[in-house]
C-alpha positions as CSV (number, residue, x, y, z in Angstrom):
1,M,11.1,-0.8,-6.6
2,C,8.5,2.3,-5.6
3,G,9.4,5.3,-5.4
4,R,6.7,8.1,-6.6
5,T,2.7,7.4,-7.1
6,A,-0.4,9.1,-7.6
7,C,-3.3,9.1,-5.2
8,T,-6.2,11.8,-6.5
9,L,-9.3,10.3,-4.7
10,D,-11.1,11.6,-1.6
11,P,-11.8,9.6,1.6
12,V,-15.1,9.3,0.3
13,Q,-14.3,7.5,-3.1
14,V,-11.3,5.9,-1.6
15,C,-14.0,3.9,0.5
16,K,-16.4,3.4,-2.3
17,A,-12.9,2.4,-4.6
18,C,-12.4,-0.5,-1.3
19,S,-15.5,-1.7,-1.1
20,Y,-15.9,-5.7,-1.2
21,S,-17.9,-8.7,-0.7
22,R,-18.0,-10.8,2.1
23,P,-17.7,-14.4,1.6
24,A,-20.9,-14.9,3.1
25,A,-23.0,-11.9,2.2
26,D,-24.6,-13.1,-1.3
27,G,-22.2,-10.5,-3.3
28,K,-23.9,-7.7,-1.2
29,K,-20.8,-4.5,-1.0
30,E,-19.2,-3.4,2.1
31,E,-17.5,0.0,2.4
32,P,-13.9,-0.1,5.0
33,Q,-14.7,2.6,7.5
34,W,-12.4,6.1,7.0
35,K,-10.3,6.1,10.3
36,P,-7.5,8.4,11.2
37,L,-5.7,6.8,13.7
38,S,-3.2,9.6,14.7
39,G,-4.2,13.1,15.0
40,N,-1.5,14.2,13.4
41,Q,-2.0,12.3,9.9
42,T,-3.9,14.0,7.7
43,Y,-4.2,12.4,3.7
44,Y,-3.8,15.4,0.7
45,P,-4.7,14.0,-3.0
46,S,-1.9,14.4,-5.2
47,Y,-0.9,13.7,-8.4
48,N,2.6,13.4,-7.2
49,V,2.9,11.6,-4.2
50,C,6.8,11.1,-2.7
51,P,7.9,9.3,0.4
52,G,7.5,11.4,3.8
53,A,3.7,12.0,2.4
54,N,0.0,10.6,4.4
55,T,-1.7,8.1,2.1
56,P,-4.8,6.1,2.5
57,V,-3.8,2.5,3.8
58,L,-6.2,-0.3,4.4
59,V,-5.6,-2.7,7.3
60,A,-7.7,-5.1,9.0
61,A,-9.9,-3.3,12.0
62,K,-9.0,-5.7,15.0
63,V,-4.9,-5.1,14.1
64,V,-5.5,-1.3,15.2
65,D,-8.7,-0.9,16.5
66,A,-10.4,-4.1,18.4
67,E,-13.7,-2.8,19.3
68,C,-14.0,-1.9,16.1
69,E,-16.9,-3.7,14.3
70,T,-16.3,-3.4,10.6
71,D,-13.5,-6.0,9.1
72,Y,-11.6,-2.8,7.2
73,L,-10.2,0.0,8.5
74,I,-8.9,3.0,5.9
75,T,-6.3,5.3,7.8
76,P,-3.5,8.0,6.6
77,M,0.1,6.2,7.2
78,R,3.3,8.1,6.2
79,W,4.9,6.5,3.8
80,G,8.4,5.3,5.0
81,L,8.7,2.9,8.1
82,I,9.6,4.1,11.6
83,P,10.2,1.3,13.6
84,F,8.6,1.2,16.7
85,W,12.2,1.1,18.4
86,S,14.0,4.0,16.9
87,K,14.9,6.8,19.0
88,E,14.1,9.5,16.0
89,E,12.4,10.0,13.4
90,M,12.7,9.4,10.1
91,N,14.1,12.4,9.1
92,T,16.3,12.6,11.7
93,S,17.3,9.3,12.5
94,G,18.6,8.3,8.9
95,F,15.9,5.6,8.8
96,S,14.5,6.2,4.9
97,M,12.3,2.5,4.7
98,V,10.2,3.3,1.8
99,N,10.3,-0.1,0.1
100,C,10.7,-3.3,1.9
101,R,12.1,-6.6,0.1
102,S,9.8,-9.6,0.2
103,E,12.6,-11.9,-0.3
104,T,14.7,-10.2,2.8
105,I,11.5,-9.1,5.0
106,F,12.3,-11.8,7.4
107,E,16.4,-11.2,7.5
108,K,15.9,-7.3,8.7
109,R,14.4,-6.5,12.2
110,S,12.6,-3.4,11.1
111,F,10.5,-5.2,8.7
112,K,10.2,-8.8,10.3
113,V,8.8,-8.0,13.8
114,P,5.9,-5.9,12.8
115,F,4.7,-8.2,10.0
116,E,5.6,-11.4,12.9
117,R,2.7,-9.2,14.9
118,G,0.7,-8.9,12.0
119,R,0.6,-5.4,11.1
120,R,0.1,-6.1,7.2
121,C,-1.5,-3.1,4.8
122,V,-2.8,-2.8,1.4
123,V,-1.1,0.3,0.1
124,L,-3.8,2.3,-1.9
125,A,-2.9,4.6,-5.3
126,D,-4.4,5.3,-8.6
127,G,-1.2,3.6,-10.0
128,F,3.3,4.6,-9.6
129,F,5.6,5.9,-11.7
130,E,8.7,4.6,-12.8
131,W,11.0,5.5,-15.3
132,K,13.2,3.6,-17.9
133,K,16.6,4.8,-19.0
134,V,16.6,5.6,-23.1
135,D,19.6,6.1,-25.5
136,N,20.3,9.3,-25.0
137,G,20.7,9.1,-21.3
138,K,17.5,10.7,-20.3
139,K,14.5,8.9,-18.5
140,Q,11.3,8.0,-19.7
141,P,8.4,8.3,-17.2
142,Y,5.7,5.1,-16.9
143,F,2.6,5.3,-14.8
144,I,1.3,1.8,-14.2
145,Y,-2.1,1.2,-12.6
146,F,-5.1,-1.4,-13.3
147,P,-7.2,-1.6,-16.1
148,K,-10.6,0.6,-16.2
149,T,-13.9,-0.5,-14.1
150,E,-17.1,-1.0,-15.8
151,P,-19.0,1.7,-16.5
152,N,-21.3,2.3,-13.3
153,D,-24.0,5.1,-13.2
154,D,-22.5,6.4,-9.3
155,K,-20.2,9.5,-10.9
156,S,-18.7,9.3,-6.6
157,V,-17.4,5.7,-8.2
158,P,-14.1,6.1,-9.8
159,A,-13.8,4.8,-13.1
160,S,-10.6,3.1,-12.7
161,R,-9.8,0.6,-10.0
162,L,-7.3,1.5,-6.8
163,L,-3.7,-0.5,-7.1
164,T,-3.7,-1.7,-4.6
165,M,0.1,-2.9,-2.9
166,A,1.4,-5.0,-0.1
167,G,2.4,-3.0,2.3
168,V,4.2,-3.8,6.0
169,F,3.2,-0.8,8.5
170,D,4.6,-0.4,12.3
171,V,3.6,2.7,15.3
172,W,6.2,4.7,16.3
173,K,5.4,7.1,20.0
174,S,8.2,10.2,20.3
175,P,9.8,9.5,23.5
176,E,9.6,13.5,23.9
177,T,6.0,14.4,22.8
178,Q,4.2,10.9,23.1
179,E,3.1,11.6,19.5
180,T,2.0,8.4,17.3
181,V,3.3,8.0,14.0
182,Y,1.4,5.0,12.0
183,S,3.7,4.2,8.5
184,Y,4.9,1.5,6.3
185,S,6.8,-0.3,3.8
186,V,5.8,-0.9,0.4
187,I,6.7,-4.6,-0.3
188,T,8.6,-5.0,-3.9
189,V,9.3,-8.3,-5.1
190,E,11.0,-8.9,-9.4
191,S,9.3,-7.1,-12.3
192,S,6.6,-9.3,-13.9
193,S,7.1,-9.7,-17.4
194,I,5.1,-6.6,-18.6
195,I,6.9,-4.6,-16.1
196,S,10.4,-5.9,-16.4
197,S,11.8,-4.1,-19.6
198,I,11.3,-0.4,-17.2
199,H,12.8,-2.1,-13.9
200,D,13.9,-5.2,-12.4
201,R,11.7,-4.1,-9.1
202,M,8.4,-3.6,-8.5
203,P,5.8,-3.5,-5.6
204,A,3.9,-6.4,-4.5
205,I,0.5,-6.2,-6.4
206,L,-2.9,-8.1,-4.7
207,D,-5.4,-8.8,-6.9
208,G,-9.0,-8.7,-6.2
209,D,-11.3,-9.4,-2.7
210,E,-9.5,-12.9,-1.8
211,A,-6.5,-11.6,-2.1
212,I,-6.5,-8.8,-0.1
213,R,-8.5,-10.7,2.7
214,D,-5.3,-13.6,2.7
215,W,-2.7,-10.5,3.5
216,L,-4.6,-9.1,6.2
217,D,-5.6,-12.1,7.5
218,S,-3.0,-12.6,9.7
219,G,-4.6,-15.2,12.0
220,R,-5.5,-17.7,8.8
221,V,-2.2,-17.1,7.2
222,S,0.5,-16.9,9.1
223,A,3.9,-15.8,8.6
224,S,5.6,-19.2,8.3
225,K,2.8,-19.9,5.1
226,V,3.6,-16.4,3.8
227,R,7.4,-17.5,4.7
228,S,6.9,-20.6,2.7
229,R,6.2,-18.9,-0.6
230,R,8.8,-16.5,0.2
231,G,6.4,-13.1,0.4
232,V,5.2,-13.1,-3.0
233,I,1.2,-14.3,-2.7
234,I,0.1,-12.4,-5.8
235,V,-1.1,-12.2,-9.2
236,V,-0.4,-9.4,-11.2
237,R,-2.8,-7.7,-14.4
238,L,-1.5,-4.1,-15.1
239,G,-3.1,-2.0,-17.6
240,G,-1.6,0.6,-19.8
241,L,1.7,1.6,-20.1
242,P,1.4,5.2,-22.0
243,S,4.3,6.1,-23.3
244,G,3.8,9.8,-23.1
245,A,3.0,9.4,-19.1
246,S,3.9,12.5,-17.2
247,M,4.4,13.9,-13.7
248,K,1.6,16.6,-12.7
């Protein structure tokens, strides 16, 4: 599962960290556009991101803004999916859809409907925390992240890659105030060998531009194609697991 993350970059740094190469751009890098889709959802960088917080999410621009000229947008969304059909917000309706199991994404209406509508997203974070039970009954925290990137002269570009996790999002509108809330759930899969000793579940990690492009291109990689792969279209390559990782 995934129940705690860290995301410490400001919006400008997040966009730089998510620069990507178009297939026919001769290696030229482009940055996604930062564009809040809801005026009441603000992102605050934090070492301790909990469900209910607004965090940066990468989406295909055409899915949320037909007039946008860029390929991708980054926008703050609430962690914990609120189904579009809910009459109440997450905190009052009892919905706490922080994670979505890849094996059952087509079995639950809350996830199946937005997924088939192309509402896929990439959840961005420095990394995620997981806890392992130890002999004395206590839990040892671990922080899982991508390996560091090559050094560069641009100080605004972070030294580590952002962890890119597959997610599904939905758009809920309050029946009373007409307030719009964008919210998401992190898709989880069975843990890889490097994580299995800590926990039996982990986020679905999208490794590289091509994996992200395939995930967000619902027209080219349809729901039926994902279904045939049981929802797992990831390649995992994780960084270190410091035994002394701690919460801040």
